[in-house]
C-alpha positions in Angstrom: -166.3 104.2 -54.8 -168.0 106.7 -57.1 -171.2 108.7 -56.8 -173.9 109.6 -59.4 -177.1 111.5 -59.0 -180.3 111.4 -61.0 -183.7 113.0 -60.8 -187.2 111.5 -61.5 -190.3 113.7 -61.8 -193.9 113.1 -62.5 -197.2 115.1 -62.2 -199.8 113.4 -60.0 -203.5 114.4 -59.8 -203.6 114.2 -56.0 -202.8 116.4 -53.0 -199.0 116.6 -52.0 -199.5 115.3 -48.5 -201.4 112.3 -49.8 -198.7 111.5 -52.3 -195.9 111.6 -49.7 -198.0 109.6 -47.2 -198.6 107.0 -49.9 -194.9 106.7 -50.7 -193.8 106.7 -47.0 -195.4 103.4 -46.1 -193.6 100.5 -47.8 -195.7 97.8 -46.1 -198.1 96.2 -48.6 -196.5 98.1 -51.5 -194.8 95.3 -53.3 -196.8 96.2 -56.4 -195.3 99.7 -56.4 -191.6 99.1 -57.0 -190.9 96.7 -60.0 -187.9 95.0 -58.3 -189.4 94.5 -54.8 -190.7 91.1 -54.0 -191.1 91.5 -50.2 -190.8 94.1 -47.5 -190.5 93.6 -43.8 -190.7 96.5 -41.3 -188.1 96.1 -38.6 -188.5 97.3 -35.0 -186.2 100.3 -34.2 -187.2 101.5 -30.7 -186.7 105.2 -30.0 -185.9 106.2 -33.5 -187.7 108.8 -35.7 -187.4 106.7 -38.8 -188.8 103.4 -40.1 -186.5 100.6 -41.1 -187.3 98.0 -43.7 -185.7 94.8 -44.8 -186.4 94.6 -48.6 -185.9 91.7 -51.0 -185.5 92.5 -54.6 -185.2 90.4 -57.8 -182.7 92.2 -59.9 -182.6 91.3 -63.6 -179.1 90.4 -64.8 -179.2 89.2 -68.4 -181.5 86.1 -68.5 -181.3 85.7 -64.7 -182.8 87.4 -61.7 -180.5 87.9 -58.7 -182.0 88.0 -55.2 -180.8 91.1 -53.3 -181.6 91.7 -49.6 -181.0 95.1 -48.1 -182.1 97.5 -45.4 -183.6 100.9 -46.0 -184.4 103.7 -43.4 -187.2 106.2 -44.2 -188.1 109.4 -42.5 -189.7 112.8 -43.1 -187.3 115.7 -43.3 -187.8 118.9 -41.4 -188.9 120.6 -44.7 -191.6 117.9 -45.2 -189.6 115.9 -47.8 -189.5 112.1 -47.7 -185.9 110.9 -47.2 -184.4 107.4 -47.3 -181.1 105.6 -47.3 -180.8 102.1 -48.6 -177.7 100.1 -47.9 -176.7 96.9 -49.8 -173.6 94.8 -50.1 -171.0 95.3 -51.6 -170.9 99.0 -50.6 -173.9 100.2 -52.5 -175.8 103.2 -50.9 -178.8 105.0 -52.3 -179.9 108.3 -50.7 -183.3 109.6 -51.8 -185.0 112.9 -51.2 -188.5 113.1 -52.5 -190.6 116.3 -52.5 -194.2 116.9 -53.4 -194.9 120.4 -54.6 -198.4 121.8 -55.3 -198.9 122.4 -59.0 -202.2 123.5 -60.3 -204.7 121.1 -58.8 -202.2 118.3 -58.3 -198.6 117.6 -57.3 -195.2 117.7 -58.9 -193.5 114.7 -57.4 -189.7 114.9 -57.6 -187.1 112.5 -56.3 -183.3 113.1 -56.3 -181.3 109.9 -55.9 -177.6 109.8 -55.0 -176.0 106.4 -55.8 -172.7 105.4 -54.3 -171.3 102.1 -55.6 -168.0 100.4 -56.4 -166.8 101.5 -59.8 -167.4 98.2 -61.5 -171.0 98.1 -60.4 -171.9 101.8 -60.7 -173.4 101.9 -64.2 -175.4 98.8 -63.6 -176.8 100.0 -60.2 -177.6 103.5 -61.6 -179.4 102.0 -64.6 -181.4 99.6 -62.4 -182.3 102.4 -59.9 -183.2 104.9 -62.6 -185.4 102.5 -64.5 -187.2 101.1 -61.5 -187.8 104.5 -59.9 -189.3 105.8 -63.1 -191.6 102.8 -63.2 -192.4 103.2 -59.5 -193.4 106.8 -60.0 -195.7 105.8 -63.0 -197.3 103.1 -60.9 -197.8 105.5 -57.9 -199.4 108.0 -60.2 -201.8 105.3 -61.6 -202.7 104.0 -58.1 -203.1 107.5 -56.6 -205.2 108.8 -59.4 -207.5 105.7 -59.2 -208.4 106.3 -55.6 
């Protein structure tokens, strides 16, 4: 099992709290993440996080592979948005997203740590990096059109 980290940043013309609030609710956000085709919120009584079952369609050559996984999302004590996504076989993504005031908008920054079996690591990191960059671009467009 190997681990790789990458960072995604984008400037958004919206208040920091609105940006994090927007990203924190995955329900009805299928249009935000390019791989996601459905999201179901799961009941987790007594916990301080939200759990989702997510279905992706991951491109693999000329095919799209269906991937189903669970992700937990919560607000950190520092106000950051944190999540852990777990998918078989042994793939774990840990995200920490911050929204820092910058000028009259927000610098949105996400640090993603990817753990995956060695044979899958490069593929998983590439898919995650590309889809998260596109997700940030879509979030920017949606937030700035409100």
